[in-house]
C-alpha positions in Angstrom: -18.7 -46.5 44.9 -19.9 -42.9 44.7 -17.8 -40.3 42.8 -17.1 -38.4 46.1 -15.0 -41.2 47.5 -11.3 -41.1 47.0 -9.9 -43.3 44.2 -8.4 -46.6 45.5 -4.8 -47.5 44.9 -4.2 -50.1 42.3 -0.9 -51.9 42.0 -2.0 -53.1 38.5 -2.7 -49.6 37.4 0.8 -48.6 38.4 2.2 -51.5 36.6 0.3 -50.6 33.4 1.5 -47.0 33.7 5.1 -48.2 33.8 4.7 -50.7 30.9 3.1 -48.0 28.7 6.4 -46.1 28.9 8.6 -48.9 27.6 9.8 -47.7 24.2 9.3 -49.7 21.0 12.3 -52.0 20.5 13.0 -52.3 24.2 11.9 -54.8 26.9 12.0 -55.1 30.6 11.4 -57.8 33.3 8.6 -58.4 35.8 11.2 -58.0 38.6 12.5 -54.6 37.3 9.0 -53.2 37.3 8.3 -54.6 40.8 11.6 -53.1 42.1 10.8 -49.7 40.5 7.4 -49.7 42.2 9.0 -50.4 45.6 7.9 -54.0 45.8 10.8 -56.0 44.6 9.4 -59.3 45.8 6.3 -58.8 43.7 7.5 -59.9 40.3 4.8 -62.5 40.2 2.1 -59.8 40.8 3.5 -57.9 37.8 3.1 -61.1 35.8 -0.6 -61.4 36.9 -1.1 -57.7 35.9 0.3 -58.5 32.5 -1.9 -61.6 32.1 -4.9 -59.3 32.6 -3.7 -56.5 30.4 -5.2 -57.7 27.1 -8.4 -55.7 27.4 -7.1 -52.7 29.3 -7.5 -49.2 27.7 -5.4 -47.4 26.8 -3.4 -50.3 25.4 -0.7 -51.9 27.5 2.3 -53.3 25.5 2.6 -56.4 27.7 4.7 -58.2 25.0 7.6 -56.0 26.2 7.7 -57.6 29.6 9.6 -60.9 30.0 11.4 -62.8 32.7 14.8 -61.8 34.1 16.6 -63.9 31.5 14.7 -62.4 28.6 12.4 -65.5 28.2 8.9 -65.0 26.8 7.3 -66.7 29.8 4.0 -64.8 29.3 3.5 -66.0 25.7 0.5 -68.3 26.6 -1.6 -65.2 27.3 -1.4 -63.8 23.8 -4.0 -65.7 21.9 -1.6 -67.7 19.8 1.7 -69.4 20.9 3.7 -67.1 18.6 1.9 -63.8 19.0 4.2 -62.3 21.7 7.3 -63.2 19.6 5.7 -61.7 16.5 5.0 -58.4 18.3 8.5 -58.2 19.6 10.0 -59.0 16.1 7.8 -56.3 14.5 9.6 -53.8 16.8 13.0 -55.1 15.7 13.7 -57.4 18.7 15.2 -60.7 17.7 13.9 -63.8 19.5 15.5 -67.3 19.4 14.2 -70.3 21.4 11.6 -68.1 23.1 14.3 -65.8 24.5 15.2 -62.2 23.5 18.7 -62.2 21.8 21.1 -59.7 23.5 18.5 -59.0 26.2 21.1 -57.0 28.2 21.3 -54.5 25.3 17.5 -54.4 24.8 16.8 -54.2 28.6 14.9 -51.1 29.7 15.3 -50.4 33.4 12.5 -48.2 34.7 14.6 -47.3 37.8 17.1 -45.6 35.4 14.7 -44.4 32.7 11.9 -43.0 34.8 12.2 -40.4 37.5 10.8 -41.7 40.8 
């Protein structure tokens, strides 16, 4: 593709832009990101974006994205089975039985936190 052609839209790039704005010590869900981006039925696509985020620059804090119940469903993509939990705990987020404790208080809603 030559530099004179317009840049193509990338859903994954939009997902990464949202995830980079999640503050330390907070977490959100795949579905909340999808809904914010106007594709509320695309939570699975957000998950695929997170699976591929490991080598993206600038860094994407994918450990802050969990399922709607606060479960660390993406943990298998973090190199070791405990890495996602370790990253969350390093930010002060308590995790028990692979689920964020008090997820409703930790939850960061991009629809409320970010201006559309």
